[in-house]
C-alpha positions as CSV (number, residue, x, y, z in Angstrom):
1,M,0.0,-0.3,-0.1
2,N,1.4,3.1,-1.0
3,R,1.4,6.2,1.3
4,R,-1.3,7.8,-0.6
5,S,-3.6,4.6,-0.1
6,L,-2.7,4.5,3.4
7,F,-3.7,8.3,4.3
8,K,-7.0,7.9,2.4
9,Y,-7.2,4.4,4.4
10,L,-6.7,6.3,7.7
11,T,-8.3,9.1,7.9
12,A,-11.4,6.8,6.0
13,T,-11.3,4.3,9.5
14,F,-10.3,7.2,12.5
15,V,-11.8,10.6,11.0
16,G,-14.7,9.0,10.5
17,L,-15.6,9.5,6.5
18,T,-17.7,7.5,3.8
19,A,-15.1,8.5,1.1
20,A,-11.9,10.4,2.2
21,G,-12.1,13.0,-0.2
22,S,-15.3,14.3,0.6
23,T,-13.4,16.8,3.0
24,A,-10.8,17.4,1.5
25,T,-9.2,20.4,0.0
26,Y,-6.3,20.1,-2.3
27,F,-3.9,22.2,-3.8
28,W,-2.6,20.9,-6.7
29,S,0.1,22.2,-9.0
30,R,-0.8,22.7,-13.0
31,T,2.7,22.4,-13.1
32,K,4.0,19.8,-15.3
33,N,6.9,18.9,-13.4
34,K,8.5,14.8,-12.6
35,S,9.7,16.5,-9.0
36,R,6.5,16.8,-7.3
37,V,6.0,16.6,-3.8
38,N,2.7,15.5,-1.9
39,L,2.1,17.3,1.2
40,L,-0.8,15.0,3.4
41,I,-1.9,17.1,6.3
42,A,-5.2,16.0,8.7
43,G,-6.8,16.2,11.7
44,S,-8.6,18.9,13.9
45,A,-12.3,20.4,11.9
46,P,-11.9,23.7,13.3
47,M,-8.6,24.1,12.5
48,A,-8.8,23.3,8.5
49,P,-10.3,26.6,7.1
50,Y,-7.4,28.7,8.2
51,I,-4.9,26.2,7.0
52,Q,-6.0,26.0,4.0
53,K,-5.4,30.4,3.8
54,V,-1.6,29.7,5.3
55,A,-2.3,26.5,2.3
56,H,-3.6,28.9,-0.5
57,E,-0.4,31.4,-0.3
58,F,2.6,28.5,0.4
59,S,1.8,26.8,-3.0
60,K,2.5,30.2,-5.0
61,A,6.0,29.8,-4.0
62,H,6.0,26.3,-3.9
63,A,4.6,25.3,-7.3
64,N,6.0,21.5,-7.1
65,V,4.2,21.0,-4.0
66,D,0.7,19.3,-3.9
67,I,-0.9,20.1,-0.7
68,V,-4.4,17.7,1.0
69,I,-6.0,18.8,3.2
70,E,-8.6,16.7,5.4
71,K,-10.7,17.7,8.6
72,G,-11.4,15.7,11.0
73,H,-10.4,15.5,14.4
74,S,-7.4,15.9,15.9
75,R,-7.3,12.4,17.7
76,A,-7.5,11.0,14.2
77,G,-4.5,13.2,12.9
78,L,-2.3,12.3,15.2
79,L,-2.5,8.4,14.3
80,A,-2.4,9.1,10.8
81,L,0.6,10.3,11.0
82,Q,1.8,7.8,13.4
83,R,1.4,5.0,11.1
84,G,3.1,7.3,8.3
85,G,0.3,8.6,6.3
86,V,0.3,11.8,6.9
87,D,3.1,14.5,6.6
88,I,1.2,16.8,10.0
89,A,-1.7,16.7,12.0
90,M,-3.5,19.3,13.5
91,M,-4.8,18.9,16.7
92,D,-7.1,21.3,18.5
93,R,-4.4,20.5,21.6
94,D,-1.2,20.0,22.8
95,L,0.1,16.4,23.1
96,T,-0.5,14.8,26.6
97,T,1.9,13.3,28.2
98,K,0.7,9.8,27.1
99,E,1.0,11.3,23.6
100,S,4.0,12.6,23.9
101,S,7.3,10.7,22.3
102,L,10.8,11.3,21.4
103,S,9.9,10.1,17.6
104,T,7.7,13.7,17.2
105,R,7.2,17.3,18.2
106,S,4.2,19.7,18.4
107,Q,4.3,23.2,17.4
108,L,1.7,26.1,18.2
109,V,0.8,28.1,15.2
110,R,-2.5,30.2,16.2
111,M,-4.8,30.7,19.1
112,D,-8.5,32.0,20.1
113,A,-10.9,32.3,22.7
114,I,-14.9,31.2,22.9
115,A,-16.6,33.9,25.1
116,L,-20.3,33.4,26.7
117,V,-22.4,36.5,25.7
118,V,-25.8,38.2,27.3
119,H,-27.3,40.9,26.7
120,P,-26.4,43.4,27.9
121,D,-28.5,44.7,30.5
122,S,-28.4,41.7,31.7
123,P,-27.7,42.3,35.6
124,V,-25.2,38.6,35.6
125,S,-21.9,39.3,34.6
126,K,-19.7,37.0,36.1
127,I,-20.1,32.7,35.6
128,T,-18.0,30.1,36.4
129,E,-17.3,27.0,34.0
130,Q,-19.0,24.6,36.2
131,Q,-22.2,27.0,35.5
132,A,-21.7,27.5,32.5
133,R,-21.8,23.8,31.6
134,L,-24.1,22.7,33.5
135,A,-26.2,26.2,32.0
136,F,-25.4,24.8,28.4
137,E,-26.1,21.2,29.3
138,G,-29.9,22.2,30.5
139,E,-29.4,21.1,33.8
140,I,-29.9,25.0,34.9
141,T,-32.6,27.0,33.6
142,N,-33.0,29.9,35.6
143,W,-31.5,33.3,35.7
144,K,-31.7,33.2,39.6
145,E,-29.2,30.2,40.0
146,L,-27.2,32.4,38.7
147,G,-27.7,35.2,40.8
148,G,-29.5,37.0,38.1
149,Q,-33.6,37.2,37.3
150,D,-35.9,34.4,37.9
151,A,-36.5,33.8,34.1
152,K,-35.6,31.1,31.7
153,I,-32.4,30.7,30.1
154,N,-33.1,31.0,26.4
155,L,-29.8,29.0,24.8
156,Y,-28.6,30.1,21.8
157,S,-25.7,27.8,19.7
158,R,-24.6,27.3,16.6
159,V,-25.4,24.5,14.4
160,D,-23.6,21.1,14.3
161,R,-21.3,22.4,11.2
162,S,-19.7,25.2,13.5
163,T,-16.6,24.9,13.8
164,T,-17.0,27.0,17.2
165,K,-20.1,25.1,18.4
166,T,-17.2,21.0,18.3
167,S,-14.7,23.4,20.2
168,I,-16.9,24.7,23.0
169,E,-18.5,21.0,22.8
170,D,-14.6,20.1,24.3
171,I,-13.2,22.7,25.8
172,L,-16.8,23.1,27.9
173,M,-18.4,20.4,28.1
174,A,-15.6,18.0,28.0
175,G,-17.5,16.7,25.1
176,G,-20.1,16.5,26.4
177,L,-23.6,17.7,24.5
178,I,-25.5,20.8,24.4
179,S,-29.0,20.6,25.9
180,P,-31.4,19.8,22.3
181,A,-33.6,22.8,23.7
182,A,-30.9,25.6,22.5
183,I,-31.7,27.7,19.7
184,E,-29.6,26.4,16.8
185,L,-29.2,29.0,14.1
186,E,-26.7,29.6,10.8
187,T,-23.9,31.9,11.7
188,A,-22.1,34.1,14.5
189,R,-24.6,37.3,12.6
190,D,-27.0,34.8,14.2
191,I,-25.7,34.6,17.6
192,S,-24.9,37.8,18.3
193,N,-28.1,39.4,17.0
194,A,-30.0,36.8,18.6
195,V,-28.5,37.8,22.0
196,A,-28.7,41.0,21.8
197,N,-32.1,41.2,21.6
198,D,-33.3,38.5,24.0
199,V,-32.7,40.1,27.6
200,N,-32.9,35.9,28.8
201,S,-30.1,35.0,26.5
202,L,-26.9,32.6,26.8
203,G,-24.6,32.0,24.0
204,Y,-21.3,32.3,22.4
205,L,-19.5,33.2,19.9
206,S,-15.4,33.2,19.1
207,L,-13.5,36.2,19.7
208,R,-12.8,37.7,16.5
209,N,-17.2,38.0,16.6
210,L,-17.3,40.1,19.2
211,N,-18.9,43.7,18.1
212,G,-20.2,45.3,21.6
213,K,-23.9,44.1,20.6
214,T,-23.6,41.5,23.7
215,K,-22.0,41.4,26.9
216,A,-19.1,39.0,27.4
217,L,-19.3,37.4,30.9
218,E,-16.2,36.5,33.2
219,I,-15.6,33.2,33.6
220,S,-13.8,31.7,36.7
221,N,-13.5,35.4,37.5
222,T,-11.2,36.7,34.5
223,A,-12.3,38.3,31.2
224,V,-11.8,37.8,27.5
225,S,-8.9,40.0,26.7
226,E,-6.2,39.1,24.1
227,Q,-3.5,39.0,26.9
228,A,-5.6,36.8,29.2
229,I,-5.1,34.2,27.0
230,L,-1.8,34.2,26.1
231,V,-1.1,34.1,29.2
232,G,-3.4,30.8,29.9
233,T,-5.6,32.9,32.7
234,Y,-8.9,32.7,30.4
235,P,-10.3,29.4,30.5
236,L,-11.7,28.6,27.0
237,T,-9.2,29.7,24.7
238,R,-8.9,27.0,22.0
239,E,-5.0,26.5,21.0
240,M,-4.0,24.7,17.7
241,F,-1.0,22.8,16.8
242,F,0.4,20.8,14.2
243,V,2.1,17.9,14.8
244,E,4.9,16.7,12.5
245,T,7.6,13.6,13.4
246,I,10.9,14.0,14.2
247,D,12.6,13.1,11.1
248,S,10.3,14.9,8.8
249,A,10.6,15.3,4.7
250,P,11.9,19.1,4.3
251,I,8.8,20.4,3.0
252,T,7.0,19.9,6.0
253,K,9.4,22.3,8.2
254,Q,8.9,24.7,5.1
255,F,5.7,24.7,5.7
256,I,5.5,24.7,9.4
257,D,8.1,27.6,9.1
258,F,6.1,29.3,6.8
259,T,2.4,29.2,9.0
260,I,4.6,30.9,11.9
261,S,6.4,32.7,10.0
262,P,5.5,36.7,9.8
263,K,3.5,36.5,6.3
264,G,1.8,33.1,7.5
265,Q,1.1,34.7,10.7
266,A,-0.2,38.1,9.2
267,I,-2.6,35.7,7.0
268,L,-4.5,34.1,10.4
269,V,-4.4,37.4,12.0
270,D,-6.6,38.6,9.4
271,A,-9.1,35.9,10.0
272,G,-9.6,36.4,13.6
273,W,-7.0,34.9,15.4
274,L,-4.4,35.6,17.8
275,R,0.0,35.9,16.6
276,V,1.8,33.6,18.1
277,R,5.1,34.9,17.1
């Protein structure tokens, strides 16, 4: 089985796809060159749209490189890397102690955070992580339990394909699911508008989508801010990593170096993420 076949097998098996190409993004150069190089990247779905932007720019200066980006799950990407199916695993967390080995290394490439938002006139201004988890699970249903008025909590969430929803279920819900009672909306703008027009609302937005129309809650006595995110005190922070093998190919190192370079970071900052270099 060649490497591309192995890649397809692993992503189909571990990422849970019926066909590996169904969620892949390809950056094929039309340049006819015998010395073509493949760069296969797989893993975290929330990372994929942004790494695609980086890959698009990288491919302009590397006409002999064919890049495939497969979105799925962090663990699946790591398994594919460990078994030789991909060159880079995208992970929305760092390697655990159990996953770390002398044969792999991780590199932080971008950061973001998720804010829990309420109506500007809400008397509630802070919440603990546990309270937030219980509220989004549907265990806490009345604002009175959180220091607010005696009123039902109206939950607002994104649809299942939203990477922000995936991230909040991973980070805040510890892999659990948001209550089915939550009103699901398509876009961040929809969430912002709904929360801004409902005094009993509770929703969530990524940092880049905060626009002053809603109030971001302090979580465990920490307000969402760039400084709190960078120093690691804000709890709902998304850190995204690349993982490669120690003996990775030169093109792999070049792509990672480009991503963390000023030019690569500028692409991610333009997309609303925080610079890590």
